[in-house]
N, CA and C of each residue as an Amber inpcrd file, in Angstrom:
protein
   507
 -32.7830000   0.0310000  21.4320000 -32.1500000   0.4110000  22.4460000
 -30.0450000   0.0210000  22.6850000 -31.4150000  -1.4320000  23.2250000
 -29.7210000  -2.3210000  23.3320000 -28.6610000  -2.1430000  22.0810000
 -29.0220000  -2.6640000  20.7530000 -28.5290000  -1.8510000  19.6140000
 -27.7720000  -0.6160000  20.3670000 -28.1360000   0.3090000  20.4380000
 -27.6210000   1.6250000  20.3500000 -26.3590000   1.3970000  21.6100000
 -26.4100000   0.4740000  22.3730000 -25.8790000   0.3930000  23.4450000
 -24.5750000   0.0290000  23.2010000 -24.6370000  -1.1620000  22.4660000
 -24.3590000  -1.6320000  22.0500000 -23.2000000  -1.2470000  21.2240000
 -23.1020000  -0.1470000  20.1050000 -22.6040000   0.9920000  19.2760000
 -21.2420000   1.3350000  19.9460000 -21.9860000   2.5010000  21.0930000
 -21.6620000   3.2330000  22.2250000 -20.4900000   2.3640000  22.5440000
 -20.4230000   0.2110000  23.1150000 -19.4480000   0.0880000  24.0450000
 -18.4510000  -0.3180000  22.9340000 -18.6630000  -0.8500000  21.8870000
 -17.4310000  -0.9300000  20.7970000 -16.6510000   0.1350000  20.5150000
 -17.4050000   1.2470000  19.9840000 -16.1390000   2.6400000  19.7290000
 -15.8890000   2.6930000  20.8580000 -16.6280000   2.9210000  22.0470000
 -15.5120000   3.1660000  23.5040000 -14.2600000   1.9570000  24.1020000
 -14.9410000   0.8750000  23.1470000 -13.8000000  -0.0480000  23.2140000
 -12.5200000  -0.3580000  22.5400000 -12.5420000   0.2220000  21.0530000
 -12.2330000   0.4850000  20.0470000 -10.8340000   1.7770000  20.2390000
 -11.5400000   3.0760000  21.1020000 -11.2930000   4.3790000  21.6540000
 -10.1230000   4.1950000  22.6590000 -10.3890000   2.8450000  23.8310000
 -10.1200000   2.9630000  24.8520000  -8.4590000   1.9530000  24.8390000
  -8.6770000   0.9960000  23.4600000  -7.0610000   0.1990000  23.3710000
  -6.0720000   0.3530000  22.4870000  -6.8380000   1.5530000  22.1630000
  -6.0520000   2.4340000  21.1790000  -5.2250000   3.5270000  21.8680000
  -5.9590000   3.7350000  22.0840000  -5.1190000   5.2230000  23.1010000
  -4.4040000   5.8890000  22.5250000  -5.7860000   6.4730000  21.0750000
  -5.2250000   7.7220000  20.3700000  -3.8630000   7.5140000  19.5490000
  -3.2290000   6.9690000  19.0330000  -2.1700000   5.9140000  18.6010000
  -2.1810000   6.1800000  16.8600000  -1.2160000   6.1340000  16.8490000
  -1.1610000   7.8040000  15.0330000  -1.8510000   6.7260000  14.5440000
  -1.6380000   4.9520000  14.4820000  -2.9690000   4.3150000  13.5000000
  -4.0210000   4.2870000  13.3930000  -4.5450000   4.9040000  14.3040000
  -6.0000000   5.2140000  14.5450000  -6.0930000   5.9640000  13.9300000
  -7.9350000   5.5930000  12.8670000  -8.5640000   6.7600000  13.0070000
  -9.9410000   6.9180000  12.7860000 -10.3470000   7.9560000  12.3870000
 -11.8530000   8.2230000  11.9990000 -12.8650000   9.3840000  11.0490000
 -13.9470000   8.3200000  10.6110000 -14.3190000   9.6010000   9.3060000
 -15.4970000   9.7730000   9.2370000 -15.7480000  10.4420000   9.0660000
 -17.5760000  11.3770000   8.4700000 -17.3860000  11.1770000   7.3200000
 -18.7620000  10.7910000   6.6290000 -19.1920000  10.5200000   4.6440000
 -20.5400000  10.8750000   5.1530000 -20.7740000  11.4430000   3.0620000
 -22.3560000  11.9340000   3.0310000 -22.2730000  11.2080000   2.2170000
 -23.5220000  10.6770000   1.5550000 -23.5950000   9.9260000   0.0010000
 -25.0380000   9.9030000  -0.7550000 -25.0380000   9.1930000  -1.3100000
 -26.2540000   8.8510000  -2.2320000 -26.7550000   7.3100000  -2.2640000
 -27.6550000   7.2990000  -2.3690000 -28.2680000   5.8230000  -1.6960000
 -28.5040000   5.5790000  -3.5140000 -28.0780000   4.2300000  -3.7780000
 -27.7240000   3.2270000  -4.6220000 -28.4980000   2.0690000  -4.2740000
 -28.9870000   1.3040000  -5.3450000 -28.9410000  -1.0120000  -4.7310000
 -30.2320000  -0.2780000  -5.4640000 -31.0120000  -1.4530000  -4.8520000
 -32.5620000  -2.4740000  -5.2320000 -33.6600000  -1.5350000  -4.1290000
 -32.7700000  -0.7210000  -3.6430000 -33.9040000  -0.0080000  -2.2800000
 -33.8070000   1.1940000  -2.3700000 -33.4560000   1.6190000  -3.8640000
 -33.3620000   3.3850000  -4.1660000 -34.3620000   3.9540000  -3.8450000
 -35.8890000   3.2050000  -4.4540000 -36.8610000   4.3150000  -4.3110000
 -37.3660000   4.2790000  -2.8690000 -37.3000000   3.7600000  -1.7430000
 -37.3000000   3.4980000  -0.5610000 -36.4050000   4.5980000   0.0890000
 -36.1120000   5.0840000  -0.5330000 -34.7930000   6.3320000   0.4870000
 -34.7260000   7.4000000  -0.2520000 -34.5370000   9.0250000   0.9690000
 -34.5740000  10.0650000   0.3070000 -33.1790000   9.9790000  -0.4040000
 -32.7150000  11.1780000  -0.7520000 -31.0450000  11.4330000  -1.7460000
 -30.2940000  11.0600000  -0.6500000 -30.4030000  11.1870000   0.2710000
 -29.0720000  10.5100000   1.1440000 -28.6920000   9.3550000   2.0260000
 -27.9820000   9.5610000   2.5290000 -27.1890000   8.5220000   3.6040000
 -25.5960000   9.4530000   4.3740000 -26.0660000   8.9250000   5.6470000
 -24.2420000   9.5730000   6.7320000 -23.8730000   8.3770000   6.7580000
 -22.5200000   8.7750000   7.3710000 -22.1480000   7.6100000   8.5590000
 -20.8640000   7.8550000   8.7690000 -20.1680000   7.0020000   9.5980000
 -18.6160000   7.3570000  10.4390000 -18.3860000   6.5300000  10.5690000
 -16.7470000   6.0110000  10.1940000 -15.7910000   5.1060000  10.8020000
 -14.6360000   5.1920000  11.6430000 -13.8970000   3.8260000  12.0360000
 -13.2420000   3.8890000  12.9970000 -12.4990000   2.7320000  12.7740000
 -10.9710000   3.2420000  12.0490000 -10.5510000   2.3090000  11.7810000
  -9.0430000   2.4630000  12.5720000  -8.3670000   1.1130000  12.7150000
  -6.8690000   1.2710000  13.3260000  -6.5970000   0.1150000  12.4230000
  -4.9390000   0.4390000  12.1880000  -3.8190000  -1.0300000  11.6710000
  -3.0020000  -1.0200000  12.2580000  -2.4950000  -2.2090000  12.3160000
  -1.7840000  -2.4660000  13.0680000  -0.8520000  -3.7520000  12.3940000
  -0.8160000  -3.5810000  10.8150000   0.6610000  -4.3560000  10.3570000
   0.4490000  -3.1230000   8.9360000   1.5570000  -3.2690000   8.8220000
   2.4470000  -2.2900000   7.8200000   2.8510000  -2.9590000   7.5050000
   3.1980000  -3.3850000   5.9990000   3.8010000  -4.4780000   4.8720000
   4.2710000  -2.8530000   3.4990000   5.1680000  -2.4430000   3.5810000
   5.5470000  -1.3290000   2.5430000   4.3280000  -0.6720000   1.6960000
   4.2240000  -0.6200000   1.2740000   2.4500000   0.2790000   1.2920000
   1.3610000   0.3240000   1.5280000   0.8520000  -1.3820000   2.2380000
  -0.3200000  -1.6740000   2.2630000   0.1460000  -1.3940000   3.5850000
  -1.4520000  -1.2790000   4.7290000  -1.5660000  -1.4020000   5.6620000
  -3.3320000  -1.7490000   5.8360000  -3.0720000  -2.7800000   7.4050000
  -4.2920000  -3.9230000   6.8670000  -4.5660000  -3.7090000   8.6080000
  -5.8110000  -3.5710000   9.1210000  -6.3900000  -3.4890000  10.2950000
  -8.0390000  -3.5570000  10.1090000  -8.3050000  -2.9530000  11.1600000
  -9.6640000  -3.7200000  11.6630000 -10.6770000  -2.0770000  12.1090000
 -12.0840000  -2.8020000  10.9120000 -12.7350000  -0.8200000  10.6330000
 -14.2010000  -1.0660000  11.8660000 -14.8190000   0.0140000  12.1700000
 -15.9720000  -0.1940000  12.2740000 -16.7910000   0.6270000  11.8120000
 -17.7490000   1.1270000  12.0700000 -18.4740000   2.0240000  11.9610000
 -20.5900000   2.1440000  11.9020000 -20.8920000   3.1300000  11.4240000
 -21.9930000   3.7900000  11.2550000 -22.7370000   4.1130000  10.0830000
 -23.7090000   3.0030000   9.9170000 -24.2540000   3.7980000   8.6090000
 -25.6290000   3.6970000   8.5980000 -26.7100000   5.0410000   7.4280000
 -27.9580000   5.1030000   8.4830000 -28.5230000   5.7320000   6.9950000
 -29.5030000   5.3580000   6.7650000 -29.5970000   5.6110000   5.4560000
 -31.3210000   6.1010000   5.7600000 -31.5350000   7.1600000   5.1480000
 -32.8170000   8.6260000   5.6200000 -34.1360000   7.2290000   4.6630000
 -35.2000000   7.2660000   5.7380000 -36.3750000   6.5770000   5.1070000
 -36.8790000   7.4460000   4.3010000 -37.9240000   7.1680000   3.5290000
 -38.7940000   8.2980000   2.4540000 -39.9120000   8.0570000   3.1350000
 -40.8700000   9.1790000   3.2110000 -41.9970000   9.8770000   3.4440000
 -41.9710000  10.5410000   2.3550000 -43.8020000   9.9070000   1.6730000
 -44.1170000  10.6920000   1.0310000 -45.7030000  10.5080000   0.7110000
 -46.9260000  10.3270000   0.6180000 -48.0530000  11.3990000   0.7950000
 -48.5620000   9.3850000   0.5670000 -48.4160000   8.6440000   0.1090000
 -49.1780000   7.3410000  -0.3600000 -48.1650000   6.2500000   0.8130000
 -46.8660000   6.5610000   0.8480000 -45.8850000   5.4470000   1.2880000
 -45.4760000   6.2450000   2.5380000 -44.5890000   5.3890000   3.8830000
 -43.7440000   5.6180000   4.4950000 -42.8240000   4.2660000   4.8300000
 -41.2780000   4.8580000   4.7260000 -40.6950000   3.2690000   5.3870000
 -39.8870000   4.1470000   6.2350000 -39.2160000   3.1000000   6.9920000
 -38.4620000   3.6640000   8.0500000 -36.8840000   3.9210000   7.9220000
 -36.2220000   4.3270000   8.1490000 -34.7340000   4.4040000   8.6770000
 -34.5100000   3.2500000   8.7850000 -32.9070000   3.3840000   7.7130000
 -32.4090000   1.9150000   8.2880000 -30.9210000   2.3330000   8.4980000
 -30.4930000   0.8790000   9.5660000 -29.2990000   1.4260000  10.0710000
 -28.3320000   0.1960000  10.2000000 -26.8630000   0.1960000   9.7640000
 -26.6830000  -0.7800000  10.1560000 -24.7900000  -0.0400000  10.5160000
 -24.2300000  -1.1950000  11.5950000 -22.7510000  -0.7400000  12.1440000
 -22.0630000  -2.2960000  10.9910000 -21.5970000  -1.8560000  10.6590000
 -19.9920000  -2.6120000   9.2690000 -19.2330000  -2.7250000  10.1350000
 -18.9570000  -4.2420000  10.5070000 -17.3360000  -4.8090000  11.2220000
 -16.3860000  -5.5380000  10.5060000 -15.4390000  -4.7900000   9.7810000
 -14.6660000  -5.6010000   8.8230000 -13.3200000  -5.7160000   9.0550000
 -12.1580000  -6.3530000   7.9720000 -11.1890000  -5.5740000   8.1800000
 -10.7740000  -4.8990000   6.7240000  -9.7540000  -4.4060000   7.2650000
  -9.8050000  -2.9200000   6.3170000  -8.0950000  -2.7000000   5.4610000
  -8.1250000  -2.6710000   5.1550000  -6.7590000  -2.7410000   3.6200000
  -6.7450000  -1.0020000   3.0860000  -5.4450000  -0.5330000   3.2080000
  -5.5380000   0.4340000   2.4260000  -3.3410000   0.6000000   1.4720000
  -3.8070000   0.6390000   0.8220000  -2.7570000   0.0710000  -0.2560000
  -2.3570000   2.2160000  -0.7960000  -1.2570000   2.1890000  -0.6610000
  -0.5660000   3.9230000  -1.3230000  -0.7140000   3.5680000  -2.6000000
  -1.1200000   4.1390000  -3.5970000  -0.8570000   3.7670000  -5.2400000
   0.4810000   5.0320000  -5.4330000   0.8140000   5.9620000  -4.7760000
   1.3340000   7.6370000  -5.3320000   1.2680000   7.9980000  -4.0240000
   2.2490000   8.5000000  -3.9660000   2.8110000  10.2260000  -2.7040000
   1.6040000  10.3000000  -2.2850000   0.0070000  10.8990000  -2.8920000
  -1.0910000  11.0040000  -2.0010000  -2.5040000  10.0500000  -2.0380000
  -2.0280000   9.2690000  -2.9130000  -3.2570000   8.7380000  -3.2130000
  -3.3900000   7.3390000  -2.7990000  -4.5490000   7.1380000  -2.0800000
  -4.7900000   6.0430000  -1.2140000  -5.7780000   5.0310000  -2.2140000
  -5.4520000   3.7440000  -2.3200000  -6.4420000   2.9570000  -2.4710000
  -7.0440000   2.0490000  -1.8350000  -8.4200000   1.8340000  -1.1910000
  -8.3350000   0.6480000   0.1020000  -9.7580000   0.0680000  -0.2900000
 -10.2030000  -1.2090000   0.7540000 -11.2180000  -1.9470000   0.7260000
 -11.5860000  -2.1800000   1.8820000 -12.6220000  -2.3320000   2.6170000
 -13.2540000  -3.0490000   4.2020000 -13.6640000  -4.5460000   3.6530000
 -13.2710000  -5.5380000   4.2550000 -14.4700000  -6.2750000   4.1310000
 -15.2700000  -7.5360000   5.0320000 -16.0140000  -7.5060000   5.2740000
 -16.8540000  -7.9100000   6.3490000 -18.1440000  -8.5290000   6.1900000
 -18.8800000  -7.5560000   7.3490000 -20.6890000  -7.9590000   7.9280000
 -21.0130000  -6.4630000   8.5080000 -21.9760000  -6.3130000   7.6840000
 -23.5470000  -4.5230000   7.7410000 -24.0050000  -5.4260000   9.0170000
 -24.1590000  -5.2140000  10.2110000 -24.6430000  -6.0500000  11.0780000
 -25.9690000  -4.8440000  11.4280000 -27.3320000  -5.3630000  10.8230000
 -28.6010000  -4.8910000  11.3950000 -29.0160000  -3.6860000  12.2180000
 -29.0820000  -2.7450000  12.5040000 -29.5480000  -2.2980000  13.8450000
 -31.6250000  -2.2650000  13.8040000 -31.7080000  -1.7120000  12.4670000
 -32.7140000  -0.8980000  12.3250000 -33.0440000  -0.6580000  11.1450000
 -34.7110000  -1.2020000  11.0240000 -35.5090000  -1.4690000  11.3700000
 -35.6010000  -3.3220000  12.1210000 -35.9910000  -3.0970000  13.0630000
 -37.3470000  -4.4140000  13.1080000 -36.8670000  -5.5850000  12.2580000
 -36.4300000  -6.3340000  12.2300000 -36.3830000  -7.7230000  10.7210000
 -34.8560000  -7.0380000   9.7090000 -34.2440000  -6.4880000  10.4510000
 -32.6510000  -5.9380000   9.1670000 -32.1050000  -7.1490000  10.0140000
 -31.8500000  -7.9010000   9.5110000 -30.7260000  -8.7540000   9.7120000
 -29.2290000  -8.4050000   9.0970000 -29.2200000  -7.4000000   8.8070000
 -27.7880000  -7.7090000   8.0040000 -27.4410000  -8.3890000   6.4610000
 -26.0800000  -8.2150000   6.9230000 -25.6750000  -8.7960000   5.6720000
 -23.9160000  -8.4030000   5.1250000 -23.7840000  -9.1360000   3.9330000
 -22.1070000  -9.5510000   3.7650000 -21.7840000  -7.5010000   3.0630000
 -21.2980000  -7.3180000   3.5650000 -20.6000000  -5.7900000   3.6870000
 -18.9140000  -5.7900000   3.2710000 -19.0270000  -4.9110000   2.2580000
 -17.7420000  -4.0370000   1.1780000 -17.6240000  -2.5930000   0.7040000
 -16.6200000  -2.6490000   0.7510000 -16.2410000  -1.1080000   1.1440000
 -15.1110000  -0.6120000  -0.2350000 -14.9250000  -0.6910000  -1.1040000
 -14.0010000  -0.2580000  -1.6750000 -13.7240000   1.9520000  -1.5520000
 -12.5570000   2.3730000  -1.2730000 -12.4700000   3.3980000  -1.3410000
 -11.1310000   3.9620000  -2.6830000 -11.0130000   5.4300000  -2.6190000
 -10.2160000   5.9480000  -2.9140000 -10.2390000   7.1860000  -2.5940000
  -8.7460000   7.5310000  -1.8910000  -8.5430000   8.5540000  -0.8470000
  -7.4560000   9.5600000  -1.3060000  -7.3110000  10.4960000  -1.2690000
  -6.5950000  11.5840000  -1.3430000  -5.8210000  12.4310000  -0.2280000
  -4.5950000  12.2320000   0.2410000  -4.5340000  13.2970000   1.4680000
  -3.9040000  14.6330000   1.2230000  -4.9580000  14.7020000   1.5110000
  -4.7760000  16.2960000   1.5600000  -3.6750000  16.8440000   2.4790000
  -3.4370000  16.6650000   3.4010000  -2.3020000  17.0590000   4.4280000
  -1.9460000  15.3060000   4.6890000  -0.8280000  15.2220000   6.3410000
  -0.3120000  14.4090000   6.0650000  -1.4090000  13.6360000   7.8450000
  -2.2730000  14.3180000   7.8850000  -3.7230000  13.8870000   9.0920000
  -4.9080000  13.8250000   8.4670000  -5.6400000  14.2060000   7.2630000
  -6.3760000  13.9240000   6.4790000  -6.6310000  13.7170000   5.2640000
  -7.4380000  12.9220000   4.8630000  -8.0060000  12.5780000   3.4290000
  -9.2810000  12.6580000   3.0140000  -9.0060000  13.2420000   2.0230000
 -10.5550000  13.2030000   0.9120000 -10.7530000  11.6940000   0.5660000
 -12.0370000  11.4740000   0.9310000 -12.0810000   9.8210000   0.5270000
 -13.6090000   9.8090000  -0.0270000 -13.5770000   8.7930000  -1.0660000
 -14.6140000   8.4140000  -1.7120000 -14.9730000   7.3280000  -2.0850000
 -16.3460000   6.7030000  -2.0290000 -16.0800000   4.9340000  -1.1950000
 -17.4450000   4.7670000  -2.0450000 -17.4890000   3.5950000  -1.8900000
 -19.0700000   2.7010000  -2.6980000 -19.1220000   1.7410000  -1.6550000
 -20.3830000   1.9170000  -0.8740000 -20.5710000   1.3760000   0.2460000
 -21.6390000   0.2510000  -0.4450000 -21.6470000  -1.3600000   0.1760000
 -22.2000000  -2.1490000  -0.4210000 -22.4630000  -3.3200000   0.8690000
 -23.9820000  -3.2550000   0.7710000 -24.5350000  -4.1020000   2.0770000
 -25.6220000  -5.2310000   2.1130000 -25.6850000  -6.5660000   1.6080000
 -26.4660000  -7.6620000   0.8600000 -27.0940000  -7.8120000   1.7260000
 -28.3710000  -7.1640000   2.6530000 -28.8480000  -7.7710000   3.7680000
 -30.4990000  -8.3740000   3.9130000 -30.9600000  -8.9990000   4.2580000
 -31.9430000  -9.4540000   4.6740000 -32.3380000  -9.1700000   5.8390000
 -34.2340000  -9.1840000   5.3290000 -35.3710000  -8.9970000   5.8150000
 -35.6190000 -10.3780000   6.2540000 -35.7360000 -10.1950000   7.7990000
 -36.5000000 -11.9980000   8.1630000 -38.0810000 -11.8550000   8.1340000
 -38.8150000 -10.5390000   7.9320000 -39.9280000 -10.3040000   8.2270000
 -40.6100000 -10.9040000   6.3760000 -40.1430000 -10.6080000   5.6030000
 -40.6450000 -11.2770000   4.5320000 -39.6720000 -12.3570000   3.8510000
 -38.5720000 -12.0170000   3.7070000 -37.7220000 -13.2120000   3.3790000
 -36.9500000 -12.3120000   2.0500000 -36.9880000 -11.1510000   2.3300000
 -36.1800000 -10.7810000   0.9860000 -35.1040000 -10.3740000   1.3460000
 -33.9190000  -9.8840000  -0.2070000 -32.4310000  -9.8560000  -0.0130000
 -32.9280000  -8.4950000  -0.6490000 -32.0410000  -7.4980000   0.1110000
 -31.4420000  -5.6350000  -0.2270000 -30.7300000  -5.5510000  -0.4020000
 -30.4800000  -4.8220000  -1.5840000 -28.9230000  -4.2970000  -1.4090000
 -28.8970000  -2.8520000  -1.6410000 -28.1740000  -2.5220000  -0.1060000
 -28.0200000  -1.6150000   0.3170000 -26.4940000  -0.7540000  -0.3900000
 -27.1240000   0.2970000  -1.0160000 -25.7490000   0.8360000  -0.7720000
 -25.2120000   2.0310000  -1.1960000 -24.6340000   3.1800000  -1.1370000
 -24.2460000   4.5710000  -1.0960000 -23.0840000   4.4520000  -1.5930000
 -22.7160000   6.3110000  -2.7690000 -21.5700000   5.7630000  -2.9390000
 -21.0520000   7.4590000  -2.4190000 -20.7010000   7.8180000  -1.3880000
 -19.8190000   8.5320000  -0.6990000 -18.5780000   9.8120000  -1.0010000
 -18.5820000  10.8330000   0.0930000 -17.7950000  11.3290000  -0.1580000
 -17.9120000  11.8230000   0.9960000 -16.5060000  11.8960000   2.0770000
 -15.7060000  11.9320000   3.1870000 -14.6510000  12.9370000   3.3610000
 -14.4240000  12.7450000   4.7300000 -13.0690000  12.9400000   5.3750000
 -12.8730000  11.8970000   6.0190000 -11.1620000  11.5550000   6.6660000
 -10.9730000  10.3390000   7.2730000  -9.5030000  11.7750000   8.0930000
  -9.6690000  11.2510000   9.7580000  -8.3450000  11.8410000  10.5240000
  -7.5970000  11.0500000  10.8190000  -6.7950000  10.8990000  10.9000000
  -5.7710000  10.4350000  11.9440000  -5.5180000  10.1530000  12.8550000
  -5.2070000   9.8940000  14.2840000  -5.3990000  10.2480000  15.2810000
  -3.6810000  10.2630000  15.5560000
């Protein structure tokens, strides 16, 4: 419950501080899980993001990103795994490489929200986007969080190959 309130406060604070400026973006995506935890998950992940860009240098945008990632836990006849959730907070970089083509990456920390024991870890997200319109981008990306579990001291790589839409507000 405390982590859910924290997520809401972060997004509310970001939304109020930028006042819907043109350098503010929100996005939603869905993907397929990859990494050393694939056997614990069904065939999908979902997420959303909020980006704010404050520095523009020629074709490069630099800013901050916060989001939410959900990995659906697998339930079968022999074992049941809990859903895993992260709040990635990162520096965000986007470089326009052609008229409508954007290359980017987010680098930061994925805060573990659930299940209990999920300590989160290093977060990176390379992406490739195609500007469909001046306000909408189709984006393919790869999420990777090297997370630690303090209950069994294990290290896991939570990854997802995803496709989504980003909207400039």
